[in-house]
N, C-alpha and C positions, 0 to 999 in steps of 0.2 A: 249185334256190338260184340268187338274184341279187342281188348285189350293190348297192342302191338309190341312187338320185342324193337329196343333200338341200341346203340351204343349210349351206355351210361354213363356220363360222365362227373354228377352233380359233387363227390365227394372225390372220387378215385384220383380227381386232379391234385388233391391236399396230399398226397401219396406217392407223385412222382417224384423222382428223381430230389428227396429227400437224401443226403449224404453229411457226413460229419463234417462237408467245408462248410455246410448248413448247420454250424453245431447248435442252435438253441431250435429250432425246428427239430433235429435230430434227437434230441433229447425228449421233446417233447412227444414224439410218434414211441419213441421205444419204452418210455414211461407209459404212452396210454395202452401197449398192449400186453406193458408189465400189468396192470391194475386188469386189463380186463383177466386176462389169464389166471391169476394170483390173487384179485380182489385186492380194496379200496388197502384194508386191516392188516393185510399180508407182505405187502413191496413195502421194501426199506432203501434205502441211498445206496447201500452195499448190493444190492438187487442192480440198480440202474447204472454204478457203474462196471459192474461188469457186462450188461447188456451193452453199454455205451460204449468201452474202453475208455470213458473218460476219467478222471481225475475228481476227487470229493471237492477241493477248491474249486475245479470248472464249473461244476452243478453249479456250486454256491455262488462263481461270478455270475451267470443269468437268472437261478433263482434263488432268494435269500434263504430260504428253508424248504422240508419236505412239503408242506402243505402248502406251499406257493407254487411249486412245481406240480404238484396233483389238480389243484384248481385250472392252474392253465390249459396242461391237457384233457379235463375236462371239457372248457370250455372251447377249444376249439376245435377238440375230436369228438366231443360226444355232444353235449346244445347247439351246438352249430351245424352237424351232422342230421340233426332232428327237425329242426327251425323250417317250418313251413314259409316259405318268402311270399305272404300275400297280396303283394306288387306284383310278381309273378303270376297268379294263379287268380288276378283278378280278371272278371268274365270267361272262367273255365264253368262250363255245364256239367254233369258229374263223368261224364266221358272223357273230360280233357284233366279233369282234379284225378279220376284212376289212375290215368297214363302219367301222372305227375308221381303219383306218390309211388306207383309201380318203380319208376325209375329214379326216384330218390334210394328205394331200401334196397334194390338193386345195387345201387353205387355202393350204400352204406355194407351191403352182404359182402362183399368185395374187398374190402378194404385190407383185410388180412391175406390175401391169397397170395405175397410175394412176400411174404414175415415169416421166415422161420418160427419153429414153435409153438404153431396156432391152431396145430390138430385139434384142440379140446378144446375151441372158442365157439359156441351158437350165439343165435340170434336172443337168446335170452341173456347170454352173458350184457349186454347192454342193458338190459333193465335193472340187473340186480347192481350194478354199478352203480346207473342212474338213484338207486335206492339208498346206497351205500353212500355216494358221495353229497348227496340229499340233506343227512343225518348231520351229515362232518361238515360241510359247506354249506350256509345261509343264501350266498351267492348264486351258488348253484341252484338251489332249492325256488329261489326266488326267478331266475332263468327258465327252469324248466316246470314252472308254471306259467312265467308270460307264452310258453312254447305250447304247450297244452290250450293255451286261449287262440292265440293264432290257427293253428289246429281246426279248432270248433269254427273260427270265423269262415275259414276257408275252405270248409267240407259243407258251412249251413248256405253261404255265398253261390255253392256250385248245385246245391238243393233247389236253393231258391230259381237260379238260372233253367234249370230244366224244366222244373213247375212250369217258369211264365212260357218256355218253350211246348209247353203241351208235351213235352216227351214222357213224365214219372204222373203217378198218380195223387194228389193228395191226401193220401191215408192216415198221415199222420202229418202236426205239425211240421217246417222246416227244420226246429233244431232238432227236434226226436229221430227224423231221419240222418241228419248228419250224425248225432250221437250213437246212432246204431253200426252205422259204417268205424267209426273210430270206435268201438268197442268189437264189434269185427277183425278189426289188423291188431287190437292189441291184441286179442286174443288167439291169432293165428303166430303171433310173434313170441307170446309164449309160450305155446306147441312146439315151439321149432327147437328144441334140444339134441334133436341128431344134429351131429360134426358133420364138417361136409354136403351139405347138403344147401345146397346156396339154389342151386336150381330148384329144386322141390318145393322150398321153401314160397319160390317166387311165382314158381305153378301155382301152388297152394294159394297166394296172397290173390294171385290176381282170380283163379277161378272163383276165391269166396264173395269176390268185390260182383265180382259178373254176376253170377249166381244172384244176389240182394239185388240189384238192378232191374234185371231181371223179372223181377217179384213185382219190383215198383213201377216199372214201365206200362205205360196206358193202352 
């Protein structure tokens, strides 16, 4: 089994052709990357003005407060990026699920490629920002836990599919096998502290998933 390399479009499409003419989307994108690079507590409206070239009045025209802007940026570019669409993954076995995850994570990791000043961003920045935003925004916290539940469901369904096909051995209950896949992904994600290592991170993720799959194979 090999998880193939493809052209990834899950999240990248959100970042294509966003210009000042798309003012609201432009503000959200610039704000999101400021949050990634500086952290939730360190970004000011002045920072966003400097990054977007827009007046304070225009920013508040689209978003009533800094907190509202931060929340919107988090929902669009953070929560939605990681949310697994269980309608899309329905019927996937483990091979299909692993391919889906590789495609999604590759798209996420490429978000900042064409964005100036993102040399300090690593994959771990996302986890840190999630943690910060959940402490500040209850709605983000709720959506985060919903995202994790959907992730667990998708992986469990994939494990059950592979078990029913006789591809893997029932060494553990399906829920525990699924939990191990998720923990492996979380571990690789948090270890990705090097900058400019997108391809290395994806290769590592692919290898870790494949290795665990081979351990389970019947």
